[in-house]
N, C-alpha and C positions, 0 to 999 in steps of 0.2 A: 533854947532858941528854936524858932520855927524854921524847918528846912524848905524855904520857899522854892528853891530850885528843883528839888525832888517833887514837890507838889505840882509845879508847873509841868515837869516832865511827865508825871502821871496823867495830868489833864490832857496833854497833847496826844498821848497814847490812846486814851479813851476816845477823844474826838476823831482822831485818824482812823481808829478801828471801826467806829460807828459808820464813818464815810465808806470805808472799805467793805463793810458788811452790806451796805446798801447797794454798792456797785457789784458785789459778788453775784447776785441773782440776775443782773443785767448783762453779764459777760457771756458770750457764746463760748463753747468749750475750746475752740481754737485760740481765742483771745486769752482765755485763762491759762492755757498751756504756754503761750509765748510770754505772758507776764511772769509766770512761774520761772521760766528759763532766764528771762532778763533779770529777775530778782536774784537768781543764783549767780549770774555773772557779776552783778554789782557787789554782791556779798563776797565773792571771790576776790575782787579788787580791794575791798576794805580789809579783808583778812591778810592779803599779801602785804599791803602797806604797813599794817601793824606788825606782821611777822618780821619784816626787814629792819625793825628797830632793835633786833636782838644784839646784845653786847657780849654775851657768853653763851655760845651755842650749846656747849656741854650741859650747862644748867637747864636749858630748855629741853634738851633730849632726855636727860635723866628725870626731869619733872613729868614729862609726858609719859615715859615708859613706866616709871614707878606709880604715877597717878593712875594710869590705865589699869595696872594690876590691882591696886587698891579698890578702884571703882568696880572692877569685875567681882572681886571678893565680897564687896559690900552690896553688890547688885543695885547700884544707884539708879540704873535705867528702869528697873522694875518698881523701885520705890517712887520715883517721879511719875511714872505712868499710873500707878495706883492713886497718887495724890491728884493727878489731873483727871482721872476717871471719876474720883470721888467728887471733885468740884463740878464736873460735867453732870453727874447724877443729881447733885444738890440743886443745880440750876435747871434740870430737866431738859438739857440740850440734846438734840438728835443729830448734831453735827459729827460725822465720823472722823473729822480731822481736828476736833476740839483740842484734845490732849497734845497732838503734834504741834499745833499752832501755838498753844500756851508755852510749851517747852522751848520751841524754836525761837519765838519772839523774846522770851525771857533771857535766853542765852545771848542773843544779839544785843539787847539793850543793856545787859549787866556786865558783859565782858568788854573791856576796853579802857583805854587810858582816860577818856573824857569823864567816865563815871567816877573814877578814883580821884583824879586831879580836881574835877569840878566840885565834888563833895568836900574834899579837904580845903579847897579855896573858900568855899562858902562858910565852912565851920571855923576856919582860922581867921580869915580876913573879912568875913561877912559880905563876900562878893559872889553872887550866884550867876555871873555872866556866862561862865563855861557851861553850867547846867542849863541855862536858858537856851544857849546855842544847841546843846544836845537835845533839848526838848523839841526844838523845831525840826531837827533831823529825824528824830524818832517819830514825830507826828506824821511826816511824809512816808517814812518806812512802814508805819502802821497801816496806812491806806493800802499799800501794795500787799503787805502780808495778810491783812484781813480779807482782801478781795480774793485771796487764794485759800487761806486756811479757815476763814470765818471767825466766829465769835470767841474762840479760844484766845486769840491775839489780844482782845480787849482786856482780859483778866491778867495779862502779863504786867499791868501797872502795879499789881500788889507786890511781887518780888522786887520790882524797881524801887518802889517807895520804901520798902523795908531796908533794902540793901544800901541805897544811896542815903536815905534819911539817917540810918544808923551811923554811917561813916561821917556824915555832917555833924551829928550830935557828939561823936567821940573824936572829932578831928584833932583837938588839942593834944589828946593822948597818942593818937596814931601817927601824927606828923613826924615825931622824932624818930620813928622806926621806918618810915617810907622815904627812901632816898630817890633821886632822879634815876639812878641805875636800876633800882628795884622796880620802879614804875615802868621803865623801858623793858625789863625782863618780863614783867607781868603782861605788858602790852604785846610783846612778841609771842608769848605762850597763848594768850587769848586770841591773837591773830591766827595762829595755827588751828585753834578750835573753830574759829569763824570760817576758815578755809574748809574745814570739815562740814560745817553747816551748808556751804555752797555746794559741796559734792552731794550731800543729801537732797538739796533742793533740785538739783539737776538730774537726780536719780541715776548718778553714775555708779555709786555703791553706797549701801547703807552703813553708816558709821555710828556706833553707839556712843555718841558724844557725852551723854550724861555720865558715863563711866570714866571719862577723861577729866571731869571737873576737879578731882583731887589734885591735878597738876598745878592748879593756881595757888592753893595754899602751900604746896611743896616748894614753889618758887620762893616763897617767903623764907623757907628754911635753907634751901640749897644756895641761894645767892650770897648771903653773908658767910655760909660755910665755905663756898668756893673762894671768897675774898680772903678769909682767914687762912686757908690752905696756901694760897699764892703768897701771902705775907710771910708765912712760916718758911716756905721754900725759897723765898727771895734772898 
């Protein structure tokens, strides 16, 4: 099947990014700074809303801590930076924030319940409504992000298309393993990572979020493990 929802999402990211890049050169520095800070605050709100969906806080804590250790050992931040810089070099971009924009936008668009639920809904029920809604939201976010980071945001459509498209195509197989509780735990963990993005955007402290990404697959392991332990101890 064709993942129409993911294709629409990619298209709105491209269009929004192009609009943001055009606005980028027209913004005075003080306007760019306030947009950057406003975007950080909005991202903080989104992250907190997602984080408060947590159902088992210990699973999230262990996922973040163990995931961070794994990410540091694997040096994921360096790997993603190299990939971003390679993409930047291939395109001949002189934008100093290209890689940062690409990684930041990709994290915002790919982490969240809408990406998971929407992809599964289209794959199983052939209903892309959730992804169409996400596409509209991501399109507007792309305008703000690209006005700050520039052209790197535009190419975040590639991981979005691969990530969501793959889930849509394999939805029938994945659905039996992804329960509402698991989605809530993934959303909560992703929400914490998005809070970290907002902290970076507002330049409060630099957090190597790329190295925390293993927390998400670890949630898939720790959630059923915690459920099994509770069942045994009950």
